[in-house]
Backbone as XML, in Angstrom:
<?xml version="1.0"?>
<chain id="A" units="angstrom">
  <residue number="1" name="MET">
    <atom name="N" x="97.254" y="113.892" z="81.525"/>
    <atom name="CA" x="96.941" y="112.461" z="81.294"/>
    <atom name="C" x="97.105" y="112.060" z="79.823"/>
  </residue>
  <residue number="2" name="MET">
    <atom name="N" x="96.970" y="113.040" z="78.880"/>
    <atom name="CA" x="97.043" y="112.757" z="77.547"/>
    <atom name="C" x="98.730" y="112.442" z="77.179"/>
  </residue>
  <residue number="3" name="ALA">
    <atom name="N" x="99.559" y="113.138" z="77.875"/>
    <atom name="CA" x="100.946" y="112.896" z="77.822"/>
    <atom name="C" x="101.388" y="111.647" z="78.376"/>
  </residue>
  <residue number="4" name="ALA">
    <atom name="N" x="100.621" y="111.027" z="79.305"/>
    <atom name="CA" x="100.925" y="109.873" z="80.155"/>
    <atom name="C" x="100.356" y="108.594" z="79.359"/>
  </residue>
  <residue number="5" name="ALA">
    <atom name="N" x="99.615" y="108.764" z="78.368"/>
    <atom name="CA" x="98.776" y="107.687" z="77.863"/>
    <atom name="C" x="99.707" y="106.646" z="77.221"/>
  </residue>
  <residue number="6" name="GLU">
    <atom name="N" x="100.844" y="106.933" z="76.845"/>
    <atom name="CA" x="101.660" y="105.832" z="76.342"/>
    <atom name="C" x="102.392" y="104.880" z="77.357"/>
  </residue>
  <residue number="7" name="ASN">
    <atom name="N" x="102.309" y="105.339" z="78.605"/>
    <atom name="CA" x="102.987" y="104.633" z="79.869"/>
    <atom name="C" x="101.878" y="104.381" z="80.862"/>
  </residue>
  <residue number="8" name="ALA">
    <atom name="N" x="101.589" y="103.088" z="80.929"/>
    <atom name="CA" x="100.514" y="102.659" z="81.922"/>
    <atom name="C" x="100.607" y="103.102" z="83.310"/>
  </residue>
  <residue number="9" name="PRO">
    <atom name="N" x="101.843" y="102.952" z="83.936"/>
    <atom name="CA" x="101.974" y="103.360" z="85.342"/>
    <atom name="C" x="101.857" y="104.860" z="85.428"/>
  </residue>
  <residue number="10" name="THR">
    <atom name="N" x="102.442" y="105.637" z="84.589"/>
    <atom name="CA" x="102.227" y="107.097" z="84.552"/>
    <atom name="C" x="100.826" y="107.505" z="84.327"/>
  </residue>
  <residue number="11" name="PHE">
    <atom name="N" x="100.133" y="106.908" z="83.492"/>
    <atom name="CA" x="98.718" y="107.133" z="83.237"/>
    <atom name="C" x="97.902" y="106.888" z="84.419"/>
  </residue>
  <residue number="12" name="ILE">
    <atom name="N" x="98.039" y="105.771" z="85.139"/>
    <atom name="CA" x="97.279" y="105.436" z="86.338"/>
    <atom name="C" x="97.604" y="106.355" z="87.419"/>
  </residue>
  <residue number="13" name="SER">
    <atom name="N" x="98.744" y="106.798" z="87.579"/>
    <atom name="CA" x="99.144" y="107.772" z="88.456"/>
    <atom name="C" x="98.518" y="109.107" z="88.317"/>
  </residue>
  <residue number="14" name="ALA">
    <atom name="N" x="98.671" y="109.533" z="87.022"/>
    <atom name="CA" x="97.968" y="110.777" z="86.589"/>
    <atom name="C" x="96.451" y="110.878" z="86.847"/>
  </residue>
  <residue number="15" name="PHE">
    <atom name="N" x="95.847" y="109.652" z="86.477"/>
    <atom name="CA" x="94.436" y="109.524" z="86.661"/>
    <atom name="C" x="94.107" y="109.649" z="88.185"/>
  </residue>
  <residue number="16" name="TRP">
    <atom name="N" x="94.820" y="108.865" z="89.079"/>
    <atom name="CA" x="94.612" y="109.018" z="90.564"/>
    <atom name="C" x="94.775" y="110.524" z="91.144"/>
  </residue>
  <residue number="17" name="ASP">
    <atom name="N" x="95.869" y="111.086" z="90.697"/>
    <atom name="CA" x="96.184" y="112.472" z="91.066"/>
    <atom name="C" x="95.006" y="113.292" z="90.627"/>
  </residue>
  <residue number="18" name="GLY">
    <atom name="N" x="94.519" y="113.295" z="89.425"/>
    <atom name="CA" x="93.293" y="113.985" z="89.021"/>
    <atom name="C" x="92.160" y="113.789" z="89.865"/>
  </residue>
  <residue number="19" name="CYS">
    <atom name="N" x="91.876" y="112.485" z="90.116"/>
    <atom name="CA" x="90.756" y="112.141" z="90.961"/>
    <atom name="C" x="90.803" y="112.878" z="92.386"/>
  </residue>
  <residue number="20" name="GLU">
    <atom name="N" x="92.064" y="112.747" z="92.975"/>
    <atom name="CA" x="92.226" y="113.377" z="94.205"/>
    <atom name="C" x="92.163" y="114.913" z="94.147"/>
  </residue>
  <residue number="21" name="GLN">
    <atom name="N" x="92.556" y="115.542" z="93.164"/>
    <atom name="CA" x="92.310" y="116.995" z="93.138"/>
    <atom name="C" x="90.851" y="117.265" z="92.920"/>
  </residue>
  <residue number="22" name="VAL">
    <atom name="N" x="90.179" y="116.602" z="92.071"/>
    <atom name="CA" x="88.676" y="116.879" z="92.058"/>
    <atom name="C" x="88.081" y="116.562" z="93.327"/>
  </residue>
  <residue number="23" name="ARG">
    <atom name="N" x="88.320" y="115.372" z="93.963"/>
    <atom name="CA" x="87.789" y="115.177" z="95.367"/>
    <atom name="C" x="87.943" y="116.244" z="96.215"/>
  </residue>
  <residue number="24" name="ALA">
    <atom name="N" x="89.190" y="116.765" z="96.284"/>
    <atom name="CA" x="89.599" y="117.888" z="97.261"/>
    <atom name="C" x="88.689" y="119.163" z="97.038"/>
  </residue>
  <residue number="25" name="ASP">
    <atom name="N" x="88.477" y="119.452" z="95.762"/>
    <atom name="CA" x="87.795" y="120.674" z="95.316"/>
    <atom name="C" x="86.277" y="120.401" z="95.324"/>
  </residue>
  <residue number="26" name="TYR">
    <atom name="N" x="85.830" y="119.310" z="94.934"/>
    <atom name="CA" x="84.419" y="118.991" z="94.760"/>
    <atom name="C" x="83.969" y="117.732" z="95.607"/>
  </residue>
  <residue number="27" name="PRO">
    <atom name="N" x="83.970" y="117.765" z="96.786"/>
    <atom name="CA" x="83.731" y="116.315" z="97.498"/>
    <atom name="C" x="82.387" y="115.836" z="97.267"/>
  </residue>
  <residue number="28" name="GLU">
    <atom name="N" x="81.488" y="116.488" z="96.637"/>
    <atom name="CA" x="80.091" y="115.998" z="96.436"/>
    <atom name="C" x="80.195" y="115.106" z="95.114"/>
  </residue>
  <residue number="29" name="VAL">
    <atom name="N" x="81.259" y="115.221" z="94.228"/>
    <atom name="CA" x="81.291" y="114.367" z="93.061"/>
    <atom name="C" x="81.724" y="112.952" z="93.289"/>
  </residue>
  <residue number="30" name="GLY">
    <atom name="N" x="81.014" y="112.075" z="92.873"/>
    <atom name="CA" x="81.320" y="110.684" z="92.975"/>
    <atom name="C" x="82.465" y="110.316" z="92.124"/>
  </residue>
  <residue number="31" name="LEU">
    <atom name="N" x="83.505" y="109.785" z="92.717"/>
    <atom name="CA" x="84.819" y="109.406" z="91.956"/>
    <atom name="C" x="85.147" y="107.969" z="92.529"/>
  </residue>
  <residue number="32" name="PRO">
    <atom name="N" x="85.862" y="107.204" z="91.743"/>
    <atom name="CA" x="86.263" y="105.874" z="92.084"/>
    <atom name="C" x="87.292" y="105.943" z="93.153"/>
  </residue>
  <residue number="33" name="ASP">
    <atom name="N" x="87.286" y="105.061" z="94.172"/>
    <atom name="CA" x="88.335" y="104.980" z="95.153"/>
    <atom name="C" x="89.351" y="103.971" z="94.731"/>
  </residue>
  <residue number="34" name="ALA">
    <atom name="N" x="90.283" y="103.814" z="95.521"/>
    <atom name="CA" x="91.462" y="102.899" z="95.248"/>
    <atom name="C" x="90.876" y="101.487" z="95.037"/>
  </residue>
  <residue number="35" name="ASP">
    <atom name="N" x="90.022" y="101.061" z="95.719"/>
    <atom name="CA" x="89.551" y="99.624" z="95.587"/>
    <atom name="C" x="88.837" y="99.505" z="94.191"/>
  </residue>
  <residue number="36" name="VAL">
    <atom name="N" x="88.184" y="100.487" z="93.856"/>
    <atom name="CA" x="87.415" y="100.411" z="92.392"/>
    <atom name="C" x="88.591" y="100.348" z="91.432"/>
  </residue>
  <residue number="37" name="ILE">
    <atom name="N" x="89.447" y="101.250" z="91.412"/>
    <atom name="CA" x="90.579" y="101.364" z="90.469"/>
    <atom name="C" x="91.333" y="99.995" z="90.406"/>
  </residue>
  <residue number="38" name="ASN">
    <atom name="N" x="91.661" y="99.455" z="91.561"/>
    <atom name="CA" x="92.400" y="98.252" z="91.585"/>
    <atom name="C" x="91.638" y="97.089" z="91.008"/>
  </residue>
  <residue number="39" name="GLN">
    <atom name="N" x="90.276" y="97.079" z="91.216"/>
    <atom name="CA" x="89.512" y="96.121" z="90.513"/>
    <atom name="C" x="89.503" y="96.165" z="89.022"/>
  </residue>
  <residue number="40" name="ILE">
    <atom name="N" x="89.482" y="97.398" z="88.570"/>
    <atom name="CA" x="89.513" y="97.642" z="87.112"/>
    <atom name="C" x="90.939" y="97.130" z="86.622"/>
  </residue>
  <residue number="41" name="LEU">
    <atom name="N" x="91.998" y="97.544" z="87.336"/>
    <atom name="CA" x="93.360" y="97.005" z="86.904"/>
    <atom name="C" x="93.501" y="95.491" z="86.894"/>
  </residue>
  <residue number="42" name="TYR">
    <atom name="N" x="92.811" y="94.814" z="87.985"/>
    <atom name="CA" x="92.906" y="93.490" z="87.971"/>
    <atom name="C" x="92.146" y="92.733" z="86.822"/>
  </residue>
  <residue number="43" name="GLU">
    <atom name="N" x="90.822" y="93.271" z="86.601"/>
    <atom name="CA" x="90.160" y="92.772" z="85.481"/>
    <atom name="C" x="90.698" y="92.901" z="84.211"/>
  </residue>
  <residue number="44" name="HIS">
    <atom name="N" x="91.533" y="93.908" z="83.874"/>
    <atom name="CA" x="92.167" y="94.104" z="82.661"/>
    <atom name="C" x="93.624" y="93.510" z="82.600"/>
  </residue>
  <residue number="45" name="GLU">
    <atom name="N" x="93.974" y="92.727" z="83.681"/>
    <atom name="CA" x="95.201" y="92.154" z="83.730"/>
    <atom name="C" x="96.391" y="92.954" z="83.762"/>
  </residue>
  <residue number="46" name="LEU">
    <atom name="N" x="96.263" y="94.199" z="84.244"/>
    <atom name="CA" x="97.339" y="95.115" z="84.387"/>
    <atom name="C" x="98.086" y="94.847" z="85.741"/>
  </residue>
  <residue number="47" name="PRO">
    <atom name="N" x="99.340" y="94.718" z="85.689"/>
    <atom name="CA" x="100.163" y="94.222" z="86.858"/>
    <atom name="C" x="100.496" y="95.341" z="87.907"/>
  </residue>
  <residue number="48" name="TYR">
    <atom name="N" x="99.397" y="96.216" z="88.180"/>
    <atom name="CA" x="99.735" y="97.226" z="89.077"/>
    <atom name="C" x="98.599" y="97.345" z="90.218"/>
  </residue>
  <residue number="49" name="GLU">
    <atom name="N" x="98.986" y="97.817" z="91.290"/>
    <atom name="CA" x="98.056" y="98.095" z="92.450"/>
    <atom name="C" x="98.245" y="99.371" z="92.959"/>
  </residue>
  <residue number="50" name="LEU">
    <atom name="N" x="97.181" y="100.067" z="93.163"/>
    <atom name="CA" x="97.229" y="101.445" z="93.775"/>
    <atom name="C" x="96.989" y="101.312" z="95.383"/>
  </residue>
  <residue number="51" name="ARG">
    <atom name="N" x="98.047" y="101.700" z="96.010"/>
    <atom name="CA" x="97.949" y="101.831" z="97.521"/>
    <atom name="C" x="98.405" y="103.261" z="97.833"/>
  </residue>
  <residue number="52" name="PRO">
    <atom name="N" x="97.375" y="104.111" z="97.772"/>
    <atom name="CA" x="97.706" y="105.452" z="97.975"/>
    <atom name="C" x="98.650" y="105.759" z="99.253"/>
  </residue>
  <residue number="53" name="PRO">
    <atom name="N" x="99.688" y="106.531" z="98.913"/>
    <atom name="CA" x="99.962" y="107.343" z="97.766"/>
    <atom name="C" x="100.780" y="106.705" z="96.643"/>
  </residue>
  <residue number="54" name="ALA">
    <atom name="N" x="100.955" y="105.348" z="96.807"/>
    <atom name="CA" x="101.937" y="104.650" z="95.945"/>
    <atom name="C" x="101.089" y="103.833" z="94.895"/>
  </residue>
  <residue number="55" name="LEU">
    <atom name="N" x="101.811" y="103.661" z="93.758"/>
    <atom name="CA" x="101.338" y="102.687" z="92.742"/>
    <atom name="C" x="102.408" y="101.646" z="92.721"/>
  </residue>
  <residue number="56" name="LEU">
    <atom name="N" x="102.117" y="100.460" z="92.988"/>
    <atom name="CA" x="102.903" y="99.331" z="93.070"/>
    <atom name="C" x="102.845" y="98.307" z="91.952"/>
  </residue>
  <residue number="57" name="ALA">
    <atom name="N" x="104.013" y="97.674" z="91.656"/>
    <atom name="CA" x="103.831" y="96.385" z="90.757"/>
    <atom name="C" x="103.242" y="95.291" z="91.601"/>
  </residue>
  <residue number="58" name="ARG">
    <atom name="N" x="102.327" y="94.694" z="90.933"/>
    <atom name="CA" x="101.748" y="93.484" z="91.600"/>
    <atom name="C" x="102.825" y="92.345" z="91.674"/>
  </residue>
  <residue number="59" name="HIS">
    <atom name="N" x="103.721" y="92.369" z="90.818"/>
    <atom name="CA" x="104.833" y="91.362" z="90.683"/>
    <atom name="C" x="106.139" y="92.185" z="90.735"/>
  </residue>
  <residue number="60" name="PRO">
    <atom name="N" x="106.669" y="92.334" z="91.899"/>
    <atom name="CA" x="107.878" y="93.291" z="92.191"/>
    <atom name="C" x="109.060" y="92.967" z="91.315"/>
  </residue>
  <residue number="61" name="GLN">
    <atom name="N" x="109.131" y="91.634" z="90.876"/>
    <atom name="CA" x="110.393" y="91.431" z="90.148"/>
    <atom name="C" x="110.327" y="91.944" z="88.707"/>
  </residue>
  <residue number="62" name="ALA">
    <atom name="N" x="109.061" y="92.321" z="88.320"/>
    <atom name="CA" x="108.854" y="92.924" z="86.938"/>
    <atom name="C" x="109.138" y="94.410" z="86.995"/>
  </residue>
  <residue number="63" name="PRO">
    <atom name="N" x="110.205" y="94.902" z="86.063"/>
    <atom name="CA" x="110.445" y="96.320" z="86.136"/>
    <atom name="C" x="109.223" y="97.204" z="85.595"/>
  </residue>
  <residue number="64" name="ILE">
    <atom name="N" x="109.206" y="98.374" z="86.231"/>
    <atom name="CA" x="108.112" y="99.338" z="85.817"/>
    <atom name="C" x="108.826" y="100.489" z="85.094"/>
  </residue>
  <residue number="65" name="ALA">
    <atom name="N" x="108.526" y="100.628" z="83.769"/>
    <atom name="CA" x="109.221" y="101.736" z="83.024"/>
    <atom name="C" x="108.344" y="103.087" z="83.312"/>
  </residue>
  <residue number="66" name="VAL">
    <atom name="N" x="109.089" y="104.020" z="83.713"/>
    <atom name="CA" x="108.450" y="105.317" z="83.923"/>
    <atom name="C" x="109.019" y="106.331" z="83.116"/>
  </residue>
</chain>
């Protein structure tokens, strides 16, 4: 995630992948689901939406730099 910090889509994807890895290994740990992450992205006006396993642009005509 540190390497992905300069690129929002890459960071979001790395964060989600990390959550999924922790969820698989430690199901008792409370982690945000896709709805919570999407709410945070929306509140901060980031034009992305998480629909596992995909991260989509909320405005498809806008290019996503990866």
